[in-house]
Every structure is written in C-alpha cells, then in structure tokens.
N, C-alpha and C positions, 0 to 999 in steps of 0.2 A: 614471755613472762620473765622479768628480771630475777636474778637469783635471790635478791633480798626479798622479793615478793613471794618467793616459794618457801620462805622460812618462817617459823613461828618460834617465839621464845617463851619459855615457861619457867617462872621462878618457883622454887620449892622451898617454902618457908621452914619446914621441919628439919632440913638437912643442909641448908645454905648451898644449894645447887641451882644452876641454870641449865635447862634442857634446850637444845636446838633441835626442832622438829621439822622435817621436810614435809611440806603439805602435799607433795605429789604422792607419797606412799605412806605418810603418817609414821615414819620411822624416826626414832631419836638418833640423830647423827653425831651429837656431841653432848658431853656433860662437863660443865665447868664449875669451878668454885666461885662463890660470891661471899660478901660479908654475911654475918649471921642475920637471919630473919629477913630475906629479901622481900620487898613489898611492891614497889611501883617501878615499872619499866618505861623508858622513853627512847625511841629510835630516831636518830638523825640520819636518814637514808642518804642524803646528799653528801654528808661527810663520812658516812660509813661508821658511825659510832652508836653503840648501845649503852645506855646508862641504866644501872640497876640500883635504886635507892633501897637501903637496908635499915631496918629498925635499930640495928646495932651501931648507928652513927657512921656508917660507911657508904660511900658511893662507888660501886664497882663499875669500871669503865672498860668496855670491850671494843676492839676493832672488828668490823664486819667486812670480810674480804672474800668475795665470791660466795662460796657456801661454807666458809670456815670462820669461826670467831677465835680471836686471840685476846687474852687479857692484857690491857695496858697498865692498869693500876687500880689500887683501892685507895681512893681519896677520902679524907676525913673533913668534910665541910662544916660539921658541927653536930651538936646533940639533936636527936629526934629527926635525923635526915632520912625520912622514909617516904617522901614525895618528891617527884622530879618531873620537869617539863622542859622540852627543848623547842626552840624556834628554828625551823628548818631553813629559813632564809638567812638569819644572822648567825646561826649555830650557837647562840647563847643558851646556857643551861640554867634553869631557874630552880632553886631549892628553898622552899618555905620552911623555916626553922621555928619550932614552937617557942623556944625559950633560950635567948642569948642574953645573959645578965639581966634576967627578969622581963625581957621584951621579945615579942615576935620579930623575926628578921627574914627578909627575902634576900638570900644570897644568890648572886648572879656570877656564873663562871664562864670564861671564854676558853675553849679548848686550845691547846698549844698547836 
C-alpha cells in the first residue's frame, strides 16, 4: 500500500484545521492550518498535491511527501472558492466560482 493510500485528510470547518489520519492505526499524524471554513478537498496523487477549498475565498495547497504534508501556499482564486476538482492526468485544478462581476466563472489553475 502506497503511503498516500494510507492517509486520510479531514477538514475541520470550525477551527480551520486539516487533520492527517493514518488509516493503519487511525491516529492523527499531523494538524495543519488552512484558510477559514475549509470545505472541499481534492488530491492529485500523481503530483503529490492536496487542495483544500475554503469558504473564506482561500485555496490552501499542500505538498504530500511520503507520510508528511507541508503547506505550499494559500492562494486566493476568487470569492466563494469552496469547491475544487483536480484532473489527475493533466494536473489542472478546477475552481467553480459563484460570482465574479455578476457572473459564474470556472477558474482553471495549472500548478507550478
């Protein structure tokens, strides 16, 4: 079992935390900060990136390296950025935004 397959990620909306849980023993291995009100998570296991979309207009981005996560950045792709999806083949990150200048927008990001 790959180390990424042994980990579960839990977003805690009330305190802006991300828990990394080891599924072998169900122990919390890490607690990391996210933007306020984390909502939807998307994992790109090929690139080793975890994206956490937050209702506070932040996309928290983490590097998944073996059994440890490290925060890369808190991006600000736009208002109401609380949904995220990633294409594991192209590594493109899709962020549907509810209202950008009065219109819905699908923002597409390419990781550096």
